[in-house]
C-alpha positions as protocol buffer text, in pm:
chain_id: "A"
residue {
  index: 1
  type: MET
  ca { x: 332 y: 1909 z: -339 }
}
residue {
  index: 2
  type: GLU
  ca { x: 24 y: 1734 z: -206 }
}
residue {
  index: 3
  type: GLY
  ca { x: 27 y: 1599 z: 147 }
}
residue {
  index: 4
  type: GLY
  ca { x: 1 y: 1230 z: 231 }
}
residue {
  index: 5
  type: LEU
  ca { x: 165 y: 923 z: 85 }
}
residue {
  index: 6
  type: HIS
  ca { x: -135 y: 691 z: 50 }
}
residue {
  index: 7
  type: GLY
  ca { x: -214 y: 523 z: -280 }
}
residue {
  index: 8
  type: PHE
  ca { x: 145 y: 446 z: -379 }
}
residue {
  index: 9
  type: SER
  ca { x: 263 y: 99 z: -462 }
}
residue {
  index: 10
  type: PRO
  ca { x: 573 y: 4 z: -263 }
}
residue {
  index: 11
  type: ASP
  ca { x: 737 y: -62 z: -601 }
}
residue {
  index: 12
  type: GLU
  ca { x: 688 y: 297 z: -722 }
}
residue {
  index: 13
  type: PHE
  ca { x: 905 y: 599 z: -652 }
}
residue {
  index: 14
  type: LYS
  ca { x: 728 y: 906 z: -512 }
}
residue {
  index: 15
  type: LEU
  ca { x: 835 y: 1141 z: -789 }
}
residue {
  index: 16
  type: ASP
  ca { x: 555 y: 1390 z: -720 }
}
residue {
  index: 17
  type: LYS
  ca { x: 663 y: 1440 z: -359 }
}
residue {
  index: 18
  type: PHE
  ca { x: 884 y: 1749 z: -360 }
}
residue {
  index: 19
  type: GLY
  ca { x: 877 y: 2095 z: -212 }
}
residue {
  index: 20
  type: PHE
  ca { x: 727 y: 2190 z: 123 }
}
residue {
  index: 21
  type: ASP
  ca { x: 431 y: 1992 z: 256 }
}
residue {
  index: 22
  type: PRO
  ca { x: 279 y: 2121 z: 585 }
}
residue {
  index: 23
  type: ASN
  ca { x: 158 y: 1768 z: 658 }
}
residue {
  index: 24
  type: MET
  ca { x: 507 y: 1621 z: 630 }
}
residue {
  index: 25
  type: PRO
  ca { x: 718 y: 1591 z: 949 }
}
residue {
  index: 26
  type: GLY
  ca { x: 1012 y: 1829 z: 947 }
}
residue {
  index: 27
  type: HIS
  ca { x: 863 y: 2062 z: 684 }
}
residue {
  index: 28
  type: ASP
  ca { x: 710 y: 2314 z: 924 }
}
residue {
  index: 29
  type: THR
  ca { x: 910 y: 2411 z: 1231 }
}
residue {
  index: 30
  type: LYS
  ca { x: 897 y: 2702 z: 1469 }
}
residue {
  index: 31
  type: HIS
  ca { x: 1255 y: 2812 z: 1390 }
}
residue {
  index: 32
  type: GLN
  ca { x: 1209 y: 2798 z: 1011 }
}
residue {
  index: 33
  type: LYS
  ca { x: 1109 y: 3165 z: 1004 }
}
residue {
  index: 34
  type: ASP
  ca { x: 1450 y: 3260 z: 1148 }
}
residue {
  index: 35
  type: MET
  ca { x: 1646 y: 3097 z: 865 }
}
residue {
  index: 36
  type: VAL
  ca { x: 1719 y: 3209 z: 510 }
}
residue {
  index: 37
  type: LEU
  ca { x: 1564 y: 2960 z: 266 }
}
residue {
  index: 38
  type: ARG
  ca { x: 1771 y: 2891 z: -46 }
}
residue {
  index: 39
  type: GLN
  ca { x: 1600 y: 2579 z: -181 }
}
residue {
  index: 40
  type: GLU
  ca { x: 1296 y: 2369 z: -89 }
}
residue {
  index: 41
  type: PRO
  ca { x: 1318 y: 1998 z: 2 }
}
residue {
  index: 42
  type: ARG
  ca { x: 1354 y: 1743 z: -279 }
}
residue {
  index: 43
  type: THR
  ca { x: 1378 y: 2011 z: -547 }
}
residue {
  index: 44
  type: ALA
  ca { x: 1654 y: 2054 z: -807 }
}
residue {
  index: 45
  type: ARG
  ca { x: 1852 y: 2366 z: -887 }
}
residue {
  index: 46
  type: LYS
  ca { x: 1719 y: 2523 z: -1204 }
}
residue {
  index: 47
  type: GLU
  ca { x: 2056 y: 2681 z: -1282 }
}
residue {
  index: 48
  type: GLY
  ca { x: 2234 y: 2347 z: -1271 }
}
residue {
  index: 49
  type: SER
  ca { x: 2498 y: 2199 z: -1043 }
}
residue {
  index: 50
  type: GLY
  ca { x: 2805 y: 2160 z: -1263 }
}
residue {
  index: 51
  type: ILE
  ca { x: 2689 y: 1823 z: -1399 }
}
residue {
  index: 52
  type: SER
  ca { x: 2598 y: 1816 z: -1769 }
}
residue {
  index: 53
  type: LEU
  ca { x: 2257 y: 1655 z: -1733 }
}
residue {
  index: 54
  type: PRO
  ca { x: 1921 y: 1819 z: -1810 }
}
residue {
  index: 55
  type: TYR
  ca { x: 1711 y: 1956 z: -1525 }
}
residue {
  index: 56
  type: ASP
  ca { x: 1443 y: 1687 z: -1558 }
}
residue {
  index: 57
  type: THR
  ca { x: 1702 y: 1410 z: -1542 }
}
residue {
  index: 58
  type: ARG
  ca { x: 1875 y: 1559 z: -1240 }
}
residue {
  index: 59
  type: HIS
  ca { x: 1543 y: 1603 z: -1060 }
}
residue {
  index: 60
  type: GLU
  ca { x: 1410 y: 1254 z: -1135 }
}
residue {
  index: 61
  type: MET
  ca { x: 1735 y: 1083 z: -1046 }
}
residue {
  index: 62
  type: GLY
  ca { x: 1772 y: 1298 z: -736 }
}
residue {
  index: 63
  type: LEU
  ca { x: 1426 y: 1201 z: -612 }
}
residue {
  index: 64
  type: GLN
  ca { x: 1483 y: 831 z: -671 }
}
residue {
  index: 65
  type: LEU
  ca { x: 1821 y: 847 z: -500 }
}
residue {
  index: 66
  type: ASP
  ca { x: 1664 y: 1037 z: -211 }
}
residue {
  index: 67
  type: GLU
  ca { x: 1427 y: 746 z: -150 }
}
residue {
  index: 68
  type: HIS
  ca { x: 1724 y: 509 z: -145 }
}
residue {
  index: 69
  type: LEU
  ca { x: 1885 y: 745 z: 105 }
}
residue {
  index: 70
  type: CYS
  ca { x: 1570 y: 729 z: 320 }
}
residue {
  index: 71
  type: ALA
  ca { x: 1550 y: 349 z: 293 }
}
residue {
  index: 72
  type: LEU
  ca { x: 1917 y: 306 z: 387 }
}
residue {
  index: 73
  type: SER
  ca { x: 1859 y: 530 z: 690 }
}
residue {
  index: 74
  type: VAL
  ca { x: 1569 y: 309 z: 803 }
}
residue {
  index: 75
  type: ALA
  ca { x: 1784 y: -1 z: 749 }
}
residue {
  index: 76
  type: LEU
  ca { x: 2063 y: 158 z: 954 }
}
residue {
  index: 77
  type: ASN
  ca { x: 1832 y: 224 z: 1247 }
}
residue {
  index: 78
  type: GLN
  ca { x: 1696 y: -130 z: 1240 }
}
residue {
  index: 79
  type: TYR
  ca { x: 2043 y: -286 z: 1215 }
}
residue {
  index: 80
  type: THR
  ca { x: 2154 y: -74 z: 1510 }
}
residue {
  index: 81
  type: LYS
  ca { x: 1866 y: -195 z: 1723 }
}
residue {
  index: 82
  type: HIS
  ca { x: 1942 y: -557 z: 1637 }
}
residue {
  index: 83
  type: HIS
  ca { x: 2311 y: -500 z: 1715 }
}
residue {
  index: 84
  type: TRP
  ca { x: 2215 y: -375 z: 2062 }
}
residue {
  index: 85
  type: LEU
  ca { x: 1983 y: -669 z: 2130 }
}
residue {
  index: 86
  type: THR
  ca { x: 2195 y: -963 z: 2013 }
}
residue {
  index: 87
  type: GLU
  ca { x: 2172 y: -1256 z: 2251 }
}
residue {
  index: 88
  type: GLY
  ca { x: 2229 y: -1630 z: 2249 }
}
residue {
  index: 89
  type: ALA
  ca { x: 2525 y: -1859 z: 2190 }
}
residue {
  index: 90
  type: GLU
  ca { x: 2554 y: -1792 z: 1817 }
}
residue {
  index: 91
  type: SER
  ca { x: 2446 y: -1430 z: 1821 }
}
residue {
  index: 92
  type: PHE
  ca { x: 2603 y: -1240 z: 2106 }
}
residue {
  index: 93
  type: GLY
  ca { x: 2956 y: -1281 z: 1974 }
}
residue {
  index: 94
  type: SER
  ca { x: 2975 y: -1343 z: 1601 }
}
residue {
  index: 95
  type: LEU
  ca { x: 2644 y: -1185 z: 1495 }
}
residue {
  index: 96
  type: HIS
  ca { x: 2720 y: -878 z: 1704 }
}
residue {
  index: 97
  type: HIS
  ca { x: 3032 y: -822 z: 1493 }
}
residue {
  index: 98
  type: ILE
  ca { x: 2861 y: -904 z: 1162 }
}
residue {
  index: 99
  type: LEU
  ca { x: 2597 y: -640 z: 1234 }
}
residue {
  index: 100
  type: ASP
  ca { x: 2878 y: -397 z: 1318 }
}
residue {
  index: 101
  type: GLU
  ca { x: 2999 y: -432 z: 959 }
}
residue {
  index: 102
  type: HIS
  ca { x: 2647 y: -387 z: 822 }
}
residue {
  index: 103
  type: ILE
  ca { x: 2608 y: -70 z: 1028 }
}
residue {
  index: 104
  type: ASP
  ca { x: 2944 y: 79 z: 925 }
}
residue {
  index: 105
  type: VAL
  ca { x: 2900 y: 6 z: 555 }
}
residue {
  index: 106
  type: THR
  ca { x: 2539 y: 129 z: 555 }
}
residue {
  index: 107
  type: LYS
  ca { x: 2663 y: 460 z: 696 }
}
residue {
  index: 108
  type: LYS
  ca { x: 2909 y: 477 z: 406 }
}
residue {
  index: 109
  type: HIS
  ca { x: 2631 y: 402 z: 156 }
}
residue {
  index: 110
  type: ILE
  ca { x: 2410 y: 673 z: 305 }
}
residue {
  index: 111
  type: ASP
  ca { x: 2693 y: 921 z: 252 }
}
residue {
  index: 112
  type: MET
  ca { x: 2760 y: 801 z: -104 }
}
residue {
  index: 113
  type: VAL
  ca { x: 2395 y: 828 z: -207 }
}
residue {
  index: 114
  type: GLY
  ca { x: 2342 y: 1157 z: -21 }
}
residue {
  index: 115
  type: GLU
  ca { x: 2646 y: 1308 z: -191 }
}
residue {
  index: 116
  type: ARG
  ca { x: 2512 y: 1205 z: -532 }
}
residue {
  index: 117
  type: VAL
  ca { x: 2173 y: 1360 z: -454 }
}
residue {
  index: 118
  type: ALA
  ca { x: 2345 y: 1688 z: -365 }
}
residue {
  index: 119
  type: ARG
  ca { x: 2570 y: 1678 z: -673 }
}
residue {
  index: 120
  type: LEU
  ca { x: 2263 y: 1649 z: -891 }
}
residue {
  index: 121
  type: GLY
  ca { x: 2147 y: 1975 z: -734 }
}
residue {
  index: 122
  type: VAL
  ca { x: 1867 y: 1817 z: -529 }
}
residue {
  index: 123
  type: VAL
  ca { x: 1809 y: 1872 z: -156 }
}
residue {
  index: 124
  type: PRO
  ca { x: 1832 y: 1534 z: 24 }
}
residue {
  index: 125
  type: THR
  ca { x: 1587 y: 1443 z: 300 }
}
residue {
  index: 126
  type: ALA
  ca { x: 1753 y: 1447 z: 642 }
}
residue {
  index: 127
  type: HIS
  ca { x: 1471 y: 1464 z: 900 }
}
residue {
  index: 128
  type: PRO
  ca { x: 1444 y: 1110 z: 1045 }
}
residue {
  index: 129
  type: VAL
  ca { x: 1064 y: 1105 z: 1060 }
}
residue {
  index: 130
  type: THR
  ca { x: 1034 y: 1240 z: 706 }
}
residue {
  index: 131
  type: GLN
  ca { x: 1286 y: 979 z: 591 }
}
residue {
  index: 132
  type: HIS
  ca { x: 1065 y: 704 z: 733 }
}
residue {
  index: 133
  type: GLU
  ca { x: 757 y: 851 z: 564 }
}
residue {
  index: 134
  type: LEU
  ca { x: 929 y: 860 z: 224 }
}
residue {
  index: 135
  type: SER
  ca { x: 1114 y: 530 z: 255 }
}
residue {
  index: 136
  type: TYR
  ca { x: 990 y: 227 z: 59 }
}
residue {
  index: 137
  type: ILE
  ca { x: 1083 y: 7 z: 358 }
}
residue {
  index: 138
  type: LYS
  ca { x: 947 y: 58 z: 709 }
}
residue {
  index: 139
  type: HIS
  ca { x: 1104 y: -9 z: 1046 }
}
residue {
  index: 140
  type: GLU
  ca { x: 975 y: -315 z: 1228 }
}
residue {
  index: 141
  type: THR
  ca { x: 738 y: -270 z: 1523 }
}
residue {
  index: 142
  type: GLU
  ca { x: 911 y: -172 z: 1848 }
}
residue {
  index: 143
  type: GLY
  ca { x: 996 y: -447 z: 2095 }
}
residue {
  index: 144
  type: ARG
  ca { x: 1229 y: -744 z: 2141 }
}
residue {
  index: 145
  type: TYR
  ca { x: 1175 y: -1041 z: 1911 }
}
residue {
  index: 146
  type: THR
  ca { x: 1376 y: -1354 z: 1833 }
}
residue {
  index: 147
  type: MET
  ca { x: 1708 y: -1316 z: 1658 }
}
residue {
  index: 148
  type: ARG
  ca { x: 1567 y: -1512 z: 1362 }
}
residue {
  index: 149
  type: ASP
  ca { x: 1280 y: -1262 z: 1337 }
}
residue {
  index: 150
  type: PHE
  ca { x: 1524 y: -971 z: 1352 }
}
residue {
  index: 151
  type: LEU
  ca { x: 1739 y: -1118 z: 1075 }
}
residue {
  index: 152
  type: ARG
  ca { x: 1437 y: -1212 z: 865 }
}
residue {
  index: 153
  type: ASN
  ca { x: 1319 y: -851 z: 879 }
}
residue {
  index: 154
  type: ASP
  ca { x: 1667 y: -731 z: 780 }
}
residue {
  index: 155
  type: LEU
  ca { x: 1676 y: -976 z: 489 }
}
residue {
  index: 156
  type: GLU
  ca { x: 1340 y: -853 z: 360 }
}
residue {
  index: 157
  type: HIS
  ca { x: 1477 y: -498 z: 370 }
}
residue {
  index: 158
  type: GLU
  ca { x: 1792 y: -592 z: 182 }
}
residue {
  index: 159
  type: ILE
  ca { x: 1598 y: -772 z: -92 }
}
residue {
  index: 160
  type: LYS
  ca { x: 1364 y: -476 z: -130 }
}
residue {
  index: 161
  type: ILE
  ca { x: 1655 y: -228 z: -144 }
}
residue {
  index: 162
  type: GLN
  ca { x: 1827 y: -440 z: -410 }
}
residue {
  index: 163
  type: GLY
  ca { x: 1516 y: -451 z: -628 }
}
residue {
  index: 164
  type: MET
  ca { x: 1452 y: -78 z: -606 }
}
residue {
  index: 165
  type: MET
  ca { x: 1817 y: 7 z: -676 }
}
residue {
  index: 166
  type: ARG
  ca { x: 1810 y: -206 z: -990 }
}
residue {
  index: 167
  type: LYS
  ca { x: 1513 y: -2 z: -1112 }
}
residue {
  index: 168
  type: THR
  ca { x: 1705 y: 321 z: -1062 }
}
residue {
  index: 169
  type: ILE
  ca { x: 2017 y: 181 z: -1230 }
}
residue {
  index: 170
  type: LYS
  ca { x: 1807 y: 78 z: -1531 }
}
residue {
  index: 171
  type: ARG
  ca { x: 1643 y: 421 z: -1547 }
}
residue {
  index: 172
  type: ALA
  ca { x: 1977 y: 600 z: -1505 }
}
residue {
  index: 173
  type: HIS
  ca { x: 2112 y: 407 z: -1806 }
}
residue {
  index: 174
  type: GLU
  ca { x: 1812 y: 524 z: -2009 }
}
residue {
  index: 175
  type: LEU
  ca { x: 1882 y: 886 z: -1909 }
}
residue {
  index: 176
  type: ASN
  ca { x: 2261 y: 860 z: -1964 }
}
residue {
  index: 177
  type: ASP
  ca { x: 2322 y: 936 z: -1595 }
}
residue {
  index: 178
  type: PHE
  ca { x: 2626 y: 713 z: -1572 }
}
residue {
  index: 179
  type: GLY
  ca { x: 2751 y: 879 z: -1253 }
}
residue {
  index: 180
  type: THR
  ca { x: 2442 y: 757 z: -1069 }
}
residue {
  index: 181
  type: VAL
  ca { x: 2488 y: 415 z: -1230 }
}
residue {
  index: 182
  type: GLN
  ca { x: 2841 y: 388 z: -1094 }
}
residue {
  index: 183
  type: VAL
  ca { x: 2742 y: 495 z: -741 }
}
residue {
  index: 184
  type: LEU
  ca { x: 2444 y: 260 z: -720 }
}
residue {
  index: 185
  type: GLU
  ca { x: 2620 y: -38 z: -878 }
}
residue {
  index: 186
  type: GLU
  ca { x: 2886 y: -19 z: -606 }
}
residue {
  index: 187
  type: VAL
  ca { x: 2622 y: 10 z: -335 }
}
residue {
  index: 188
  type: LEU
  ca { x: 2406 y: -266 z: -486 }
}
residue {
  index: 189
  type: LEU
  ca { x: 2690 y: -517 z: -498 }
}
residue {
  index: 190
  type: LYS
  ca { x: 2753 y: -472 z: -125 }
}
residue {
  index: 191
  type: ARG
  ca { x: 2379 y: -487 z: -41 }
}
residue {
  index: 192
  type: GLU
  ca { x: 2372 y: -821 z: -225 }
}
residue {
  index: 193
  type: ASP
  ca { x: 2660 y: -934 z: -3 }
}
residue {
  index: 194
  type: PHE
  ca { x: 2458 y: -833 z: 303 }
}
residue {
  index: 195
  type: GLY
  ca { x: 2156 y: -1024 z: 179 }
}
residue {
  index: 196
  type: TYR
  ca { x: 2376 y: -1329 z: 127 }
}
residue {
  index: 197
  type: HIS
  ca { x: 2524 y: -1289 z: 476 }
}
residue {
  index: 198
  type: ILE
  ca { x: 2180 y: -1286 z: 638 }
}
residue {
  index: 199
  type: TRP
  ca { x: 2043 y: -1564 z: 419 }
}
residue {
  index: 200
  type: SER
  ca { x: 2338 y: -1783 z: 523 }
}
residue {
  index: 201
  type: LEU
  ca { x: 2286 y: -1700 z: 890 }
}
residue {
  index: 202
  type: LEU
  ca { x: 1922 y: -1805 z: 862 }
}
residue {
  index: 203
  type: GLU
  ca { x: 2005 y: -2143 z: 707 }
}
residue {
  index: 204
  type: ASP
  ca { x: 1890 y: -2422 z: 935 }
}
residue {
  index: 205
  type: ASP
  ca { x: 2219 y: -2601 z: 996 }
}
residue {
  index: 206
  type: THR
  ca { x: 2388 y: -2502 z: 1322 }
}
residue {
  index: 207
  type: LEU
  ca { x: 2649 y: -2628 z: 1567 }
}
residue {
  index: 208
  type: VAL
  ca { x: 2435 y: -2517 z: 1860 }
}
residue {
  index: 209
  type: ARG
  ca { x: 2171 y: -2788 z: 1912 }
}
residue {
  index: 210
  type: GLY
  ca { x: 2017 y: -2938 z: 2218 }
}
residue {
  index: 211
  type: MET
  ca { x: 1892 y: -3295 z: 2251 }
}
residue {
  index: 212
  type: THR
  ca { x: 1527 y: -3207 z: 2191 }
}
residue {
  index: 213
  type: HIS
  ca { x: 1551 y: -3320 z: 1828 }
}
residue {
  index: 214
  type: LEU
  ca { x: 1584 y: -3676 z: 1956 }
}
residue {
  index: 215
  type: LEU
  ca { x: 1254 y: -3645 z: 2141 }
}
residue {
  index: 216
  type: ASP
  ca { x: 1020 y: -3418 z: 1949 }
}
residue {
  index: 217
  type: GLY
  ca { x: 1051 y: -3578 z: 1604 }
}
residue {
  index: 218
  type: GLN
  ca { x: 1112 y: -3239 z: 1439 }
}
residue {
  index: 219
  type: ASN
  ca { x: 1478 y: -3306 z: 1360 }
}
residue {
  index: 220
  type: ASP
  ca { x: 1551 y: -2964 z: 1510 }
}
residue {
  index: 221
  type: ILE
  ca { x: 1440 y: -2788 z: 1192 }
}
residue {
  index: 222
  type: ALA
  ca { x: 1391 y: -2416 z: 1253 }
}
residue {
  index: 223
  type: ASN
  ca { x: 1051 y: -2272 z: 1171 }
}
residue {
  index: 224
  type: THR
  ca { x: 1048 y: -1981 z: 929 }
}
residue {
  index: 225
  type: ARG
  ca { x: 802 y: -1760 z: 746 }
}
residue {
  index: 226
  type: HIS
  ca { x: 747 y: -1655 z: 387 }
}
residue {
  index: 227
  type: LEU
  ca { x: 1003 y: -1406 z: 265 }
}
residue {
  index: 228
  type: ASN
  ca { x: 824 y: -1082 z: 178 }
}
residue {
  index: 229
  type: ASP
  ca { x: 995 y: -848 z: -67 }
}
residue {
  index: 230
  type: HIS
  ca { x: 678 y: -644 z: -127 }
}
residue {
  index: 231
  type: LEU
  ca { x: 679 y: -456 z: 199 }
}
residue {
  index: 232
  type: PRO
  ca { x: 384 y: -230 z: 292 }
}
residue {
  index: 233
  type: ASN
  ca { x: 430 y: 134 z: 202 }
}
């Protein structure tokens, strides 16, 4: 495995990133020498795993699923931050609880995808820094921003996750990996729900309005920014 992740399109899976890489966080630790190594990161068992799929299929699907695992872990961390920082009349109560659901279900999805990676005989990525390096979405910059900015960032993540999962589902159909299809179709449907939730929250209409719209001529229309589903790698 060659170190570094530069040169990849955010729409491509990093299928050549497997095995130990001394430049990758979590791949070289001081206590590693005291443990018995049975399998390197993001590799597949040659002898199989009890699933009747060829080695190449199990490895490719395992690597794609591992990136979904990494992306969902990044999304979980960002949702958790936004849950902690909810504020405002519309956010502190209802949005706080909505983000609770997103957090709980994302944890379930991480487990579902991680279990499928393991069942394919591949070692899933668990180190949080390595997960961020491999993920096709990246956590927003640290700091407190507006609730609309927080939600906009979450929506961009959800749209990106949906698009990448559809690619894996299509590829899994081509490889007859219908177990992966079933897992990801269930996850995808719920991620689409989450995207719809956030999109609806970002719609301009609101019950919480001041009187400034009578004075500033803007009709109290919320400013927004272009939705980016091609996030930097």
